[in-house]
Structures are given as C-alpha cells and as structure tokens.
Biopython code that builds the backbone (N, CA, C, O; Angstrom):
import numpy as np
from Bio.PDB.StructureBuilder import StructureBuilder

atoms = [
    (1, "MET", "N", (47.369, 112.750, 200.587)),
    (1, "MET", "CA", (47.934, 111.662, 201.357)),
    (1, "MET", "C", (46.825, 110.958, 202.121)),
    (1, "MET", "O", (45.854, 111.586, 202.544)),
    (2, "LYS", "N", (46.971, 109.673, 202.291)),
    (2, "LYS", "CA", (45.965, 108.886, 203.003)),
    (2, "LYS", "C", (46.324, 108.779, 204.474)),
    (2, "LYS", "O", (47.409, 108.326, 204.838)),
    (3, "LEU", "N", (45.386, 109.208, 205.311)),
    (3, "LEU", "CA", (45.525, 109.049, 206.755)),
    (3, "LEU", "C", (44.761, 107.794, 207.141)),
    (3, "LEU", "O", (43.532, 107.798, 207.200)),
    (4, "ASN", "N", (45.494, 106.724, 207.402)),
    (4, "ASN", "CA", (44.877, 105.453, 207.774)),
    (4, "ASN", "C", (44.944, 105.298, 209.289)),
    (4, "ASN", "O", (46.025, 105.212, 209.870)),
    (5, "LEU", "N", (43.784, 105.264, 209.911)),
    (5, "LEU", "CA", (43.697, 105.125, 211.369)),
    (5, "LEU", "C", (42.961, 103.844, 211.753)),
    (5, "LEU", "O", (42.380, 103.748, 212.834)),
    (6, "ASP", "N", (42.995, 102.873, 210.859)),
    (6, "ASP", "CA", (42.324, 101.598, 211.109)),
    (6, "ASP", "C", (43.207, 100.732, 212.003)),
    (6, "ASP", "O", (43.667, 99.660, 211.608)),
    (7, "LYS", "N", (43.427, 101.227, 213.211)),
    (7, "LYS", "CA", (44.232, 100.515, 214.202)),
    (7, "LYS", "C", (43.697, 100.825, 215.579)),
    (7, "LYS", "O", (43.094, 101.873, 215.810)),
    (8, "ASN", "N", (43.922, 99.913, 216.476)),
    (8, "ASN", "CA", (43.394, 100.072, 217.825)),
    (8, "ASN", "C", (44.192, 101.095, 218.625)),
    (8, "ASN", "O", (45.397, 101.261, 218.434)),
    (9, "LEU", "N", (43.493, 101.768, 219.518)),
    (9, "LEU", "CA", (44.118, 102.616, 220.520)),
    (9, "LEU", "C", (44.934, 101.701, 221.433)),
    (9, "LEU", "O", (44.462, 100.634, 221.827)),
    (10, "ILE", "N", (46.146, 102.112, 221.766)),
    (10, "ILE", "CA", (47.052, 101.307, 222.590)),
    (10, "ILE", "C", (47.153, 101.932, 223.981)),
    (10, "ILE", "O", (47.316, 103.145, 224.117)),
    (11, "ASN", "N", (47.054, 101.080, 225.023)),
    (11, "ASN", "CA", (47.166, 101.610, 226.388)),
    (11, "ASN", "C", (48.632, 101.808, 226.766)),
    (11, "ASN", "O", (49.525, 101.537, 225.962)),
    (12, "LEU", "N", (48.878, 102.276, 227.978)),
    (12, "LEU", "CA", (50.247, 102.585, 228.411)),
    (12, "LEU", "C", (51.137, 101.355, 228.511)),
    (12, "LEU", "O", (52.362, 101.478, 228.484)),
    (13, "ASN", "N", (50.547, 100.181, 228.625)),
    (13, "ASN", "CA", (51.324, 98.935, 228.673)),
    (13, "ASN", "C", (51.573, 98.353, 227.298)),
    (13, "ASN", "O", (52.238, 97.324, 227.176)),
    (14, "GLY", "N", (51.052, 98.991, 226.256)),
    (14, "GLY", "CA", (51.236, 98.509, 224.901)),
    (14, "GLY", "C", (50.169, 97.530, 224.439)),
    (14, "GLY", "O", (50.274, 96.958, 223.354)),
    (15, "SER", "N", (49.156, 97.339, 225.246)),
    (15, "SER", "CA", (48.065, 96.447, 224.878)),
    (15, "SER", "C", (46.962, 97.246, 224.188)),
    (15, "SER", "O", (46.716, 98.398, 224.545)),
    (16, "PRO", "N", (46.300, 96.641, 223.204)),
    (16, "PRO", "CA", (45.254, 97.372, 222.490)),
    (16, "PRO", "C", (43.945, 97.451, 223.265)),
    (16, "PRO", "O", (43.534, 96.498, 223.927)),
    (17, "PHE", "N", (43.299, 98.615, 223.164)),
    (17, "PHE", "CA", (41.922, 98.770, 223.612)),
    (17, "PHE", "C", (41.038, 98.255, 222.473)),
    (17, "PHE", "O", (41.534, 97.982, 221.381)),
    (18, "ASN", "N", (39.746, 98.124, 222.719)),
    (18, "ASN", "CA", (38.819, 97.705, 221.669)),
    (18, "ASN", "C", (38.462, 98.830, 220.708)),
    (18, "ASN", "O", (37.904, 98.572, 219.641)),
    (19, "GLU", "N", (38.770, 100.069, 221.063)),
    (19, "GLU", "CA", (38.392, 101.215, 220.245)),
    (19, "GLU", "C", (39.456, 101.518, 219.185)),
    (19, "GLU", "O", (40.655, 101.480, 219.460)),
    (20, "LYS", "N", (38.994, 101.818, 217.975)),
    (20, "LYS", "CA", (39.879, 102.161, 216.858)),
    (20, "LYS", "C", (40.154, 103.663, 216.837)),
    (20, "LYS", "O", (39.289, 104.464, 217.194)),
    (21, "LEU", "N", (41.353, 104.035, 216.420)),
    (21, "LEU", "CA", (41.700, 105.451, 216.267)),
    (21, "LEU", "C", (40.778, 106.119, 215.251)),
    (21, "LEU", "O", (40.410, 107.283, 215.414)),
    (22, "SER", "N", (40.405, 105.384, 214.204)),
    (22, "SER", "CA", (39.512, 105.943, 213.186)),
    (22, "SER", "C", (38.156, 106.328, 213.783)),
    (22, "SER", "O", (37.591, 107.361, 213.425)),
    (23, "ASP", "N", (37.638, 105.507, 214.684)),
    (23, "ASP", "CA", (36.348, 105.812, 215.310)),
    (23, "ASP", "C", (36.452, 107.009, 216.248)),
    (23, "ASP", "O", (35.524, 107.813, 216.344)),
    (24, "ILE", "N", (37.576, 107.122, 216.935)),
    (24, "ILE", "CA", (37.773, 108.261, 217.839)),
    (24, "ILE", "C", (37.787, 109.557, 217.042)),
    (24, "ILE", "O", (37.100, 110.516, 217.395)),
    (25, "LEU", "N", (38.578, 109.586, 215.952)),
    (25, "LEU", "CA", (38.630, 110.802, 215.133)),
    (25, "LEU", "C", (37.291, 111.061, 214.456)),
    (25, "LEU", "O", (36.884, 112.217, 214.339)),
    (26, "ALA", "N", (36.603, 110.030, 214.010)),
    (26, "ALA", "CA", (35.287, 110.214, 213.388)),
    (26, "ALA", "C", (34.333, 110.911, 214.355)),
    (26, "ALA", "O", (33.590, 111.809, 213.959)),
    (27, "ASN", "N", (34.355, 110.507, 215.599)),
    (27, "ASN", "CA", (33.487, 111.135, 216.603)),
    (27, "ASN", "C", (33.873, 112.585, 216.856)),
    (27, "ASN", "O", (33.005, 113.444, 217.011)),
    (28, "ILE", "N", (35.175, 112.860, 216.899)),
    (28, "ILE", "CA", (35.634, 114.245, 217.073)),
    (28, "ILE", "C", (35.121, 115.108, 215.919)),
    (28, "ILE", "O", (34.585, 116.195, 216.135)),
    (29, "LEU", "N", (35.292, 114.614, 214.705)),
    (29, "LEU", "CA", (34.869, 115.377, 213.527)),
    (29, "LEU", "C", (33.357, 115.580, 213.497)),
    (29, "LEU", "O", (32.884, 116.677, 213.202)),
    (30, "ALA", "N", (32.601, 114.535, 213.799)),
    (30, "ALA", "CA", (31.145, 114.616, 213.749)),
    (30, "ALA", "C", (30.582, 115.540, 214.817)),
    (30, "ALA", "O", (29.567, 116.199, 214.590)),
    (31, "MET", "N", (31.214, 115.598, 215.956)),
    (31, "MET", "CA", (30.705, 116.403, 217.070)),
    (31, "MET", "C", (31.286, 117.815, 217.098)),
    (31, "MET", "O", (30.869, 118.634, 217.917)),
    (32, "SER", "N", (32.225, 118.107, 216.229)),
    (32, "SER", "CA", (32.876, 119.407, 216.209)),
    (32, "SER", "C", (31.911, 120.513, 215.779)),
    (32, "SER", "O", (30.939, 120.268, 215.065)),
    (33, "THR", "N", (32.198, 121.712, 216.223)),
    (33, "THR", "CA", (31.405, 122.875, 215.814)),
    (33, "THR", "C", (32.224, 123.834, 214.951)),
    (33, "THR", "O", (31.785, 124.951, 214.675)),
    (34, "VAL", "N", (33.411, 123.403, 214.526)),
    (34, "VAL", "CA", (34.257, 124.217, 213.647)),
    (34, "VAL", "C", (34.534, 123.443, 212.368)),
    (34, "VAL", "O", (34.321, 122.232, 212.303)),
    (35, "GLY", "N", (35.003, 124.141, 211.368)),
    (35, "GLY", "CA", (35.306, 123.500, 210.098)),
    (35, "GLY", "C", (34.093, 123.474, 209.186)),
    (35, "GLY", "O", (33.004, 123.903, 209.567)),
    (36, "LYS", "N", (34.293, 122.967, 207.981)),
    (36, "LYS", "CA", (33.223, 122.877, 206.991)),
    (36, "LYS", "C", (32.395, 121.626, 207.288)),
    (36, "LYS", "O", (32.903, 120.510, 207.180)),
    (37, "PRO", "N", (31.136, 121.801, 207.658)),
    (37, "PRO", "CA", (30.319, 120.669, 208.102)),
    (37, "PRO", "C", (30.263, 119.505, 207.106)),
    (37, "PRO", "O", (30.402, 118.351, 207.509)),
    (38, "ALA", "N", (30.067, 119.785, 205.832)),
    (38, "ALA", "CA", (29.960, 118.698, 204.850)),
    (38, "ALA", "C", (31.255, 117.891, 204.772)),
    (38, "ALA", "O", (31.224, 116.662, 204.720)),
    (39, "LYS", "N", (32.386, 118.587, 204.763)),
    (39, "LYS", "CA", (33.677, 117.895, 204.692)),
    (39, "LYS", "C", (33.931, 117.097, 205.974)),
    (39, "LYS", "O", (34.406, 115.962, 205.927)),
    (40, "MET", "N", (33.613, 117.697, 207.099)),
    (40, "MET", "CA", (33.830, 117.023, 208.384)),
    (40, "MET", "C", (32.996, 115.741, 208.462)),
    (40, "MET", "O", (33.480, 114.708, 208.925)),
    (41, "MET", "N", (31.743, 115.813, 208.008)),
    (41, "MET", "CA", (30.881, 114.642, 208.051)),
    (41, "MET", "C", (31.329, 113.584, 207.035)),
    (41, "MET", "O", (31.248, 112.387, 207.312)),
    (42, "THR", "N", (31.795, 114.015, 205.874)),
    (42, "THR", "CA", (32.318, 113.059, 204.887)),
    (42, "THR", "C", (33.519, 112.332, 205.463)),
    (42, "THR", "O", (33.620, 111.110, 205.350)),
    (43, "TRP", "N", (34.434, 113.078, 206.083)),
    (43, "TRP", "CA", (35.581, 112.437, 206.723)),
    (43, "TRP", "C", (35.132, 111.457, 207.800)),
    (43, "TRP", "O", (35.642, 110.340, 207.883)),
    (44, "ALA", "N", (34.170, 111.881, 208.629)),
    (44, "ALA", "CA", (33.697, 111.028, 209.723)),
    (44, "ALA", "C", (33.118, 109.719, 209.179)),
    (44, "ALA", "O", (33.402, 108.643, 209.705)),
    (45, "VAL", "N", (32.315, 109.816, 208.137)),
    (45, "VAL", "CA", (31.720, 108.613, 207.538)),
    (45, "VAL", "C", (32.800, 107.723, 206.926)),
    (45, "VAL", "O", (32.777, 106.505, 207.099)),
    (46, "ASN", "N", (33.744, 108.334, 206.212)),
    (46, "ASN", "CA", (34.819, 107.543, 205.600)),
    (46, "ASN", "C", (35.686, 106.859, 206.648)),
    (46, "ASN", "O", (36.089, 105.710, 206.467)),
    (47, "LEU", "N", (35.973, 107.550, 207.732)),
    (47, "LEU", "CA", (36.753, 106.930, 208.807)),
    (47, "LEU", "C", (35.997, 105.759, 209.427)),
    (47, "LEU", "O", (36.584, 104.719, 209.724)),
    (48, "THR", "N", (34.706, 105.933, 209.617)),
    (48, "THR", "CA", (33.892, 104.874, 210.203)),
    (48, "THR", "C", (33.811, 103.664, 209.279)),
    (48, "THR", "O", (33.914, 102.524, 209.731)),
    (49, "ASN", "N", (33.626, 103.914, 207.979)),
    (49, "ASN", "CA", (33.450, 102.819, 207.026)),
    (49, "ASN", "C", (34.752, 102.211, 206.534)),
    (49, "ASN", "O", (34.847, 100.995, 206.370)),
    (50, "ASP", "N", (35.771, 103.061, 206.293)),
    (50, "ASP", "CA", (37.010, 102.601, 205.657)),
    (50, "ASP", "C", (38.237, 102.663, 206.555)),
    (50, "ASP", "O", (39.247, 102.020, 206.267)),
    (51, "GLY", "N", (38.163, 103.432, 207.643)),
    (51, "GLY", "CA", (39.303, 103.577, 208.532)),
    (51, "GLY", "C", (40.346, 104.559, 208.047)),
    (51, "GLY", "O", (41.405, 104.693, 208.660)),
    (52, "GLU", "N", (40.057, 105.264, 206.931)),
    (52, "GLU", "CA", (41.029, 106.211, 206.397)),
    (52, "GLU", "C", (40.341, 107.336, 205.646)),
    (52, "GLU", "O", (39.188, 107.225, 205.229)),
    (53, "ILE", "N", (41.098, 108.441, 205.485)),
    (53, "ILE", "CA", (40.630, 109.587, 204.712)),
    (53, "ILE", "C", (41.800, 110.143, 203.904)),
    (53, "ILE", "O", (42.967, 109.947, 204.245)),
    (54, "GLU", "N", (41.460, 110.828, 202.845)),
    (54, "GLU", "CA", (42.443, 111.515, 202.007)),
    (54, "GLU", "C", (42.501, 112.967, 202.466)),
    (54, "GLU", "O", (41.481, 113.656, 202.470)),
    (55, "ILE", "N", (43.699, 113.443, 202.856)),
    (55, "ILE", "CA", (43.875, 114.817, 203.323)),
    (55, "ILE", "C", (45.142, 115.413, 202.722)),
    (55, "ILE", "O", (46.038, 114.690, 202.288)),
    (56, "ASP", "N", (45.202, 116.745, 202.705)),
    (56, "ASP", "CA", (46.429, 117.432, 202.302)),
    (56, "ASP", "C", (47.112, 117.994, 203.551)),
    (56, "ASP", "O", (46.618, 117.811, 204.663)),
    (57, "ASP", "N", (48.232, 118.667, 203.372)),
    (57, "ASP", "CA", (48.999, 119.186, 204.513)),
    (57, "ASP", "C", (48.197, 120.178, 205.361)),
    (57, "ASP", "O", (48.245, 120.129, 206.590)),
    (58, "ASN", "N", (47.463, 121.075, 204.704)),
    (58, "ASN", "CA", (46.661, 122.051, 205.446)),
    (58, "ASN", "C", (45.572, 121.367, 206.257)),
    (58, "ASN", "O", (45.304, 121.748, 207.397)),
    (59, "GLU", "N", (44.948, 120.360, 205.670)),
    (59, "GLU", "CA", (43.908, 119.621, 206.385)),
    (59, "GLU", "C", (44.506, 118.821, 207.541)),
    (59, "GLU", "O", (43.882, 118.682, 208.593)),
    (60, "ALA", "N", (45.709, 118.301, 207.343)),
    (60, "ALA", "CA", (46.393, 117.585, 208.425)),
    (60, "ALA", "C", (46.642, 118.522, 209.597)),
    (60, "ALA", "O", (46.437, 118.143, 210.750)),
    (61, "ASP", "N", (47.083, 119.738, 209.311)),
    (61, "ASP", "CA", (47.304, 120.732, 210.372)),
    (61, "ASP", "C", (45.993, 121.081, 211.077)),
    (61, "ASP", "O", (45.950, 121.193, 212.302)),
    (62, "PHE", "N", (44.929, 121.253, 210.297)),
    (62, "PHE", "CA", (43.624, 121.568, 210.869)),
    (62, "PHE", "C", (43.151, 120.446, 211.807)),
    (62, "PHE", "O", (42.689, 120.709, 212.917)),
    (63, "ILE", "N", (43.271, 119.209, 211.351)),
    (63, "ILE", "CA", (42.826, 118.071, 212.160)),
    (63, "ILE", "C", (43.668, 117.957, 213.426)),
    (63, "ILE", "O", (43.131, 117.690, 214.501)),
    (64, "SER", "N", (44.966, 118.155, 213.315)),
    (64, "SER", "CA", (45.829, 118.096, 214.500)),
    (64, "SER", "C", (45.419, 119.141, 215.528)),
    (64, "SER", "O", (45.338, 118.848, 216.721)),
    (65, "GLU", "N", (45.160, 120.356, 215.064)),
    (65, "GLU", "CA", (44.744, 121.428, 215.971)),
    (65, "GLU", "C", (43.375, 121.127, 216.577)),
    (65, "GLU", "O", (43.147, 121.372, 217.762)),
    (66, "LEU", "N", (42.475, 120.600, 215.768)),
    (66, "LEU", "CA", (41.152, 120.231, 216.264)),
    (66, "LEU", "C", (41.264, 119.187, 217.371)),
    (66, "LEU", "O", (40.588, 119.288, 218.395)),
    (67, "ILE", "N", (42.112, 118.193, 217.167)),
    (67, "ILE", "CA", (42.304, 117.140, 218.165)),
    (67, "ILE", "C", (42.883, 117.729, 219.449)),
    (67, "ILE", "O", (42.391, 117.453, 220.543)),
    (68, "GLU", "N", (43.917, 118.533, 219.312)),
    (68, "GLU", "CA", (44.548, 119.132, 220.487)),
    (68, "GLU", "C", (43.564, 119.944, 221.315)),
    (68, "GLU", "O", (43.670, 119.985, 222.541)),
    (69, "ASN", "N", (42.612, 120.587, 220.660)),
    (69, "ASN", "CA", (41.661, 121.464, 221.347)),
    (69, "ASN", "C", (40.362, 120.765, 221.752)),
    (69, "ASN", "O", (39.454, 121.406, 222.279)),
    (70, "SER", "N", (40.271, 119.463, 221.510)),
    (70, "SER", "CA", (39.054, 118.722, 221.878)),
    (70, "SER", "C", (39.102, 118.362, 223.358)),
    (70, "SER", "O", (39.944, 117.565, 223.772)),
    (71, "PRO", "N", (38.208, 118.940, 224.161)),
    (71, "PRO", "CA", (38.282, 118.750, 225.611)),
    (71, "PRO", "C", (37.817, 117.373, 226.097)),
    (71, "PRO", "O", (38.161, 116.977, 227.211)),
    (72, "ASN", "N", (37.055, 116.643, 225.302)),
    (72, "ASN", "CA", (36.471, 115.392, 225.769)),
    (72, "ASN", "C", (37.232, 114.145, 225.330)),
    (72, "ASN", "O", (36.733, 113.030, 225.482)),
    (73, "ILE", "N", (38.416, 114.323, 224.797)),
    (73, "ILE", "CA", (39.219, 113.193, 224.333)),
    (73, "ILE", "C", (40.482, 113.103, 225.192)),
    (73, "ILE", "O", (41.156, 114.105, 225.431)),
    (74, "ALA", "N", (40.785, 111.905, 225.645)),
    (74, "ALA", "CA", (41.956, 111.691, 226.506)),
    (74, "ALA", "C", (43.249, 111.914, 225.730)),
    (74, "ALA", "O", (43.319, 111.652, 224.529)),
    (75, "ASN", "N", (44.259, 112.396, 226.423)),
    (75, "ASN", "CA", (45.559, 112.649, 225.804)),
    (75, "ASN", "C", (46.165, 111.401, 225.172)),
    (75, "ASN", "O", (46.875, 111.503, 224.172)),
    (76, "ILE", "N", (45.898, 110.233, 225.734)),
    (76, "ILE", "CA", (46.456, 109.003, 225.168)),
    (76, "ILE", "C", (45.957, 108.806, 223.730)),
    (76, "ILE", "O", (46.710, 108.357, 222.866)),
    (77, "ALA", "N", (44.707, 109.138, 223.484)),
    (77, "ALA", "CA", (44.148, 109.022, 222.131)),
    (77, "ALA", "C", (44.635, 110.166, 221.249)),
    (77, "ALA", "O", (45.002, 109.956, 220.093)),
    (78, "LYS", "N", (44.638, 111.373, 221.799)),
    (78, "LYS", "CA", (45.109, 112.529, 221.031)),
    (78, "LYS", "C", (46.526, 112.301, 220.522)),
    (78, "LYS", "O", (46.812, 112.525, 219.346)),
    (79, "ALA", "N", (47.403, 111.860, 221.400)),
    (79, "ALA", "CA", (48.809, 111.679, 221.039)),
    (79, "ALA", "C", (48.970, 110.654, 219.928)),
    (79, "ALA", "O", (49.768, 110.855, 219.013)),
    (80, "GLN", "N", (48.230, 109.568, 219.996)),
    (80, "GLN", "CA", (48.373, 108.514, 218.985)),
    (80, "GLN", "C", (47.844, 108.952, 217.622)),
    (80, "GLN", "O", (48.436, 108.624, 216.594)),
    (81, "ILE", "N", (46.741, 109.684, 217.606)),
    (81, "ILE", "CA", (46.210, 110.167, 216.328)),
    (81, "ILE", "C", (47.137, 111.225, 215.736)),
    (81, "ILE", "O", (47.440, 111.187, 214.544)),
    (82, "ILE", "N", (47.583, 112.157, 216.550)),
    (82, "ILE", "CA", (48.496, 113.197, 216.061)),
    (82, "ILE", "C", (49.795, 112.575, 215.571)),
    (82, "ILE", "O", (50.354, 113.032, 214.574)),
    (83, "ASN", "N", (50.282, 111.556, 216.242)),
    (83, "ASN", "CA", (51.490, 110.859, 215.795)),
    (83, "ASN", "C", (51.298, 110.262, 214.402)),
    (83, "ASN", "O", (52.203, 110.331, 213.571)),
    (84, "GLU", "N", (50.138, 109.682, 214.142)),
    (84, "GLU", "CA", (49.862, 109.120, 212.814)),
    (84, "GLU", "C", (49.834, 110.216, 211.755)),
    (84, "GLU", "O", (50.297, 110.002, 210.635)),
    (85, "ILE", "N", (49.305, 111.373, 212.090)),
    (85, "ILE", "CA", (49.277, 112.502, 211.153)),
    (85, "ILE", "C", (50.701, 112.987, 210.885)),
    (85, "ILE", "O", (51.063, 113.247, 209.738)),
    (86, "GLU", "N", (51.498, 113.107, 211.927)),
    (86, "GLU", "CA", (52.881, 113.578, 211.765)),
    (86, "GLU", "C", (53.708, 112.618, 210.911)),
    (86, "GLU", "O", (54.576, 113.062, 210.158)),
    (87, "LYS", "N", (53.460, 111.327, 211.011)),
    (87, "LYS", "CA", (54.162, 110.341, 210.175)),
    (87, "LYS", "C", (53.910, 110.601, 208.704)),
    (87, "LYS", "O", (54.807, 110.416, 207.881)),
    (88, "LEU", "N", (52.710, 111.025, 208.361)),
    (88, "LEU", "CA", (52.365, 111.314, 206.964)),
    (88, "LEU", "C", (53.122, 112.519, 206.422)),
    (88, "LEU", "O", (53.481, 112.565, 205.246)),
    (89, "LYS", "N", (53.353, 113.477, 207.279)),
    (89, "LYS", "CA", (53.944, 114.739, 206.840)),
    (89, "LYS", "C", (55.452, 114.653, 206.644)),
    (89, "LYS", "O", (56.061, 115.592, 206.132)),
    (90, "LYS", "N", (56.057, 113.550, 207.041)),
    (90, "LYS", "CA", (57.519, 113.417, 206.909)),
    (90, "LYS", "C", (57.911, 112.999, 205.527)),
    (90, "LYS", "O", (59.099, 112.841, 205.243)),
]
sb = StructureBuilder()
sb.init_structure("model")
sb.init_model(0)
sb.init_chain("A")
sb.init_seg("    ")
for serial, (resi, resn, name, xyz) in enumerate(atoms, 1):
    if name == "N":
        sb.init_residue(resn, " ", resi, " ")
    sb.init_atom(name, np.array(xyz, "f"), 0.0, 1.0, " ", f" {name:<3s}", serial, name[0])
structure = sb.get_structure()
C-alpha cells in the first residue's frame, strides 16, 4: 500500500504549516536508531523526493510505533501521520 504524506501539517485552527508530513516522517526515519538502516534511509529519501512510500501492514505498524516513541516530534504531527497510516489499513 502507498503511504502518501505529501500534505502540509495542519495547526489546531485548521490552517496549514509550511512543513510537509512527508518531511517530518523522513526526518524521524533518518534520525532513528532502530529498524533496518538501509530500508529506513530508502524510505526517508523516497518521502523527501516523492512524498510517499510503499509499505505493508507490518511496516505500517512499525512506523506507527516508531512515531509514537519519537520524543522530539510534537503530538500534533504524530497524530496526523498516524491518522494517515490508519486510513490505509482500513
């Protein structure tokens, strides 16, 4: 399934920030110390260049858990990325 995050982060008023969800997740993946480094970096590059990655259900669960456990990312961004992942799994 394709996880497309080529959309802006939305603030609490519904207005877009300048930052893309794809860039936020790319940074999480690139800076992570868990997971398979080559796959994580491939995902990060693809998110940066294309705004999307191809993942399966297990990878979706892994990414969701990684996001939830990332201490340097605000909950507003975490929630929006996880919501996009959950939409794919339905």
